[in-house]
C-alpha positions as CSV (number, residue, x, y, z in Angstrom):
1,X,4.3,39.5,-15.1
2,X,6.3,39.0,-12.0
3,X,6.3,42.8,-11.3
4,X,2.5,43.1,-11.9
5,X,0.5,43.6,-8.7
6,X,-1.9,40.8,-7.8
7,X,-5.0,42.9,-8.2
8,X,-3.9,44.1,-11.6
9,X,-3.2,40.5,-12.7
10,X,-6.7,39.3,-11.6
11,X,-8.3,42.3,-13.4
12,X,-6.3,41.6,-16.5
13,X,-7.4,38.0,-16.5
14,X,-11.1,38.9,-16.3
15,X,-10.7,41.6,-18.9
16,X,-9.0,39.2,-21.2
17,X,-11.8,36.7,-20.8
18,X,-14.5,39.4,-21.4
19,X,-12.6,40.6,-24.6
20,X,-12.2,37.0,-25.8
21,X,-8.5,37.5,-26.2
22,X,-6.1,34.8,-27.3
23,X,-6.6,31.6,-25.2
24,X,-2.8,31.2,-24.9
25,X,-2.5,34.7,-23.3
26,X,-5.4,33.9,-20.9
27,X,-3.7,30.6,-20.0
28,X,-0.5,32.6,-19.2
29,X,-2.4,34.9,-16.9
30,X,-4.1,31.9,-15.2
31,X,-0.8,30.1,-14.7
32,X,0.7,33.2,-13.0
33,X,-2.4,33.5,-10.8
34,X,-1.9,29.9,-9.8
35,X,1.8,30.3,-9.3
36,X,1.2,33.2,-6.9
37,X,-1.5,31.1,-5.1
38,X,-4.0,33.9,-5.4
39,X,-6.8,31.8,-6.9
40,X,-9.0,32.8,-4.0
41,X,-9.0,36.3,-5.3
42,X,-10.4,35.0,-8.6
43,X,-13.3,33.5,-6.7
44,X,-13.9,36.8,-4.8
45,X,-13.8,38.9,-7.9
46,X,-15.9,36.4,-9.8
47,X,-18.6,36.5,-7.2
48,X,-18.6,40.3,-7.3
49,X,-19.0,40.3,-11.0
50,X,-21.6,37.7,-11.5
């Protein structure tokens, strides 16, 4: 995941949630988002979606 662009990571996270994928996989995506300190992008994308 280290080579994955931030935007793709955030999109993958929301796609995984919407598809109800494995919770462990979703947790790994969320951990990487937090590691990169891009949680604010999650908030922005979330507000655009909902």
